[in-house]
SESE-307879 format. One line per field, with one value per residue (C-alpha): residue in one letter; residue number from 1; z, x negated, y negated. Coordinates in steps of 0.05 Angstrom, whole numbers, plus 5000, padded with zeros to 4 digits. Each point is the difference from the previous one (the first is absolute). Example, Ala and Ser with C-alpha at 12.3 -4.5 7.8 and 13.67 -1.06 7.14 Angstrom:
SESE-307879
r: (A:S)
k: (1:2)
w: (5156:4987)
u: (4754:4973)
v: (5090:4931)
This chain:
SESE-307879
r: (M:T:D:E:L:K:M:E:L:E:H:D:L:D:P:E:T:E:A:L:E:A:T:A:V:A:P:E:D:R:P:P:L:E:L:T:E:T:A:L:E:G:L:L:F:V:A:E:R:P:L:T:R:R:E:I:A:T:L:A:G:V:D:R:E:T:V:D:A:R:L:G:D:L:E:V:S:L:G:E:R:G:I:R:L:I:V:D:G:D:R:I:E:L:A:T:A:P:E:A:G:A:L:V:A:R:Y:I:G:A:D:A:I:R:L:S:P:A:S:L:E:T:L:A:I:V:A:Y:L:G:P:C:T:R:P:D:V:A:R:I:R:G:V:S:A:D:S:A:V:A:N:L:V:E:R:G:L:I:S:E:A:G:R:D:D:G:V:G:G:A:I:R:Y:R:T:T:P:L:F:E:R:V:F:G:L:E:S:L:S:E:L:P:R:L:D:D:L:G:G:D:V:D:E:I:R:D:R:L:V:S:V:A:E:K:R:P:A)
k: (1:2:3:4:5:6:7:8:9:10:11:12:13:14:15:16:17:18:19:20:21:22:23:24:25:26:27:28:29:30:31:32:33:34:35:36:37:38:39:40:41:42:43:44:45:46:47:48:49:50:51:52:53:54:55:56:57:58:59:60:61:62:63:64:65:66:67:68:69:70:71:72:73:74:75:76:77:78:79:80:81:82:83:84:85:86:87:88:89:90:91:92:93:94:95:96:97:98:99:100:101:102:103:104:105:106:107:108:109:110:111:112:113:114:115:116:117:118:119:120:121:122:123:124:125:126:127:128:129:130:131:132:133:134:135:136:137:138:139:140:141:142:143:144:145:146:147:148:149:150:151:152:153:154:155:156:157:158:159:160:161:162:163:164:165:166:167:168:169:170:171:172:173:174:175:176:177:178:179:180:181:182:183:184:185:186:187:188:189:190:191:192:193:194:195:196:197:198:199:200:201:202:203:204:205:206:207:208:209:210:211:212:213:214:215:216:217)
w: (4933:5031:5079:5009:4965:5051:5053:4965:4990:5074:5029:5057:4947:5011:5015:4953:4958:5021:4986:4928:5004:5040:4925:4938:5014:4948:5017:4997:4939:4963:4975:5000:4962:4947:5019:4952:4997:4965:5056:5063:4972:4979:5085:5028:4950:5023:5070:5045:5043:5009:4987:5042:4964:5049:4970:4919:5019:5036:4947:4944:5035:4993:5038:5021:4951:4935:5029:5012:4922:4982:5041:4973:4919:5017:5020:4946:4949:5036:5006:4935:5004:5048:5047:5052:5040:5076:5055:5058:5050:4996:4963:4928:4965:4937:4990:4938:4983:5030:4917:5015:5059:4976:4936:5048:5070:4946:4989:5068:5029:4961:5031:5066:5033:4990:5048:5054:5076:5030:4938:5015:5067:5006:4939:5049:5062:4980:4957:5062:5051:4964:4989:5045:5004:4980:5078:5007:4947:5024:5088:4951:4957:5056:4937:4966:4948:4971:4931:5006:4989:4953:4946:5024:4985:4944:4964:5024:5045:5059:5003:5054:5042:5057:5059:5064:5049:5044:5016:4920:4963:4982:4918:5004:4935:4975:4940:4935:4951:4967:5054:4992:4923:5008:5049:4974:5059:4988:5068:5061:5034:4956:5032:5046:5064:5063:5061:5045:4959:5059:4964:4958:4945:4960:5008:4969:4946:4984:4998:4947:4953:4997:4990:4938:4981:4988:4966:4932:4936)
u: (5432:5066:5016:5007:4937:4972:5024:4981:4932:4989:5027:4949:4933:4942:4935:4966:5068:5003:4935:5005:5086:4961:4959:5042:5078:5015:5024:5074:4988:4955:5053:5002:4950:5034:4980:4990:4960:4946:4982:5010:4944:4954:5025:4975:4949:4967:5024:4938:5045:5065:5062:5069:5063:5005:4942:5007:5088:4965:4946:5051:5050:5052:5038:4975:5059:4959:4934:5027:5028:4931:4965:5051:4991:4917:4999:5027:4968:4926:5030:4962:4926:4929:5036:5057:5036:4999:5043:4995:5054:4992:4929:5003:4935:4971:4961:4965:5040:4980:4984:4944:4976:4933:4977:5015:4957:4946:4994:5001:4961:4941:5002:5028:4943:4962:5025:4968:4980:5051:5058:4980:5004:5067:5028:4976:5031:5070:5003:4989:5031:5050:5044:4962:4982:4947:4987:4998:4939:4962:5002:4976:4941:4983:5015:5047:5047:5022:4961:4995:5071:5016:4950:5046:5064:4976:4982:5054:4966:5046:5061:5048:5041:5039:4976:4990:5050:4953:4992:4981:5029:4925:5007:4995:4966:4996:4975:5030:5020:4934:4963:5018:4985:4949:4963:5032:5041:5076:5025:4948:5017:4932:4959:4943:5031:4960:5018:4977:4981:4971:4996:4948:5002:4942:5030:5073:4972:4953:5057:5038:4922:5011:5069:4980:4947:5022:5074:5015:4963)
v: (4600:5005:4996:5070:5015:4972:5014:5081:4988:4963:5057:5044:4968:5041:4953:5013:4979:4943:4990:5011:4953:4947:4983:5036:4977:4968:4921:4984:4963:5065:5037:5082:5036:5058:5063:5041:5065:4981:4941:5050:5047:4938:4985:5065:5006:4937:5022:5021:5038:5026:4961:5000:4985:4943:4970:5009:4967:4942:4987:5006:4957:5053:5057:5067:5034:4977:5019:5073:4998:4983:5048:5052:4983:4986:5064:5039:4944:5033:5073:5027:4951:4999:4955:5018:4967:5021:4987:5016:4981:4918:5007:4981:5011:5023:5050:5058:5052:5064:5035:4940:5023:5039:4957:4933:5043:5012:4920:4978:5066:4980:4936:5008:5063:4926:4968:4964:5031:4954:5009:5077:4998:4956:5050:5070:4959:4993:5074:5031:4957:4961:4958:4945:4932:4969:4984:5088:4996:4943:5030:5064:4970:4946:4949:4959:5050:4937:5013:5066:5008:4934:5040:5079:4952:4992:5054:5035:5037:4978:4962:4972:5043:4960:4966:5004:4987:4966:4917:4980:5073:5008:5032:5074:5029:5071:5048:4993:5053:4969:5027:5066:5006:4965:5047:5076:4999:5029:4970:4963:5077:5016:4953:5046:4987:4969:5041:4935:4926:4967:4938:5025:4973:5035:5069:4976:4965:5045:5055:4956:5007:5081:4990:4950:5031:5071:4965:5017:4967)
């Protein structure tokens, strides 16, 4: 890896990327990897969160121009398939194609409605108040939200939405397009209005359940 590349990758790193690079940057005696479309698709598939161009470049030991070129190639290759490349600013991830939405929603929806009470409460809070952090959810529920948040992320119903500006930079979470498809919503604006949440998690949860019960089969 050249000195110029190192300087580019080390500039203005956020804490999450610094943590990744602390374990993922290849040692000097390990050669850069060829960043092919196949390799990039595999990396994005196994990633548990959106990746940045900087992270991909760091992992492969290539410059960001190479990353952009492979992203362009992959976007074209996936254009007619069931998985699409999503680029939101510098957040890069894979998602199901809109054309597959109804079938995917039917498959996951049958399971999603059987979420545990803790997960359903957490999902309702994120749906109405998101983007919000785990501490935000925990304050409303009165108990830790770590397990419930992890479960919802794994199911694809919520995803990361940046970090708080405060000390520690807690991760914010928001509902995903899959959540809207599962619950038969065009957008979050179709959720029943709550004029005064007042921290009443039971009301929030019940409102979300009422939406789920009316979703299309």
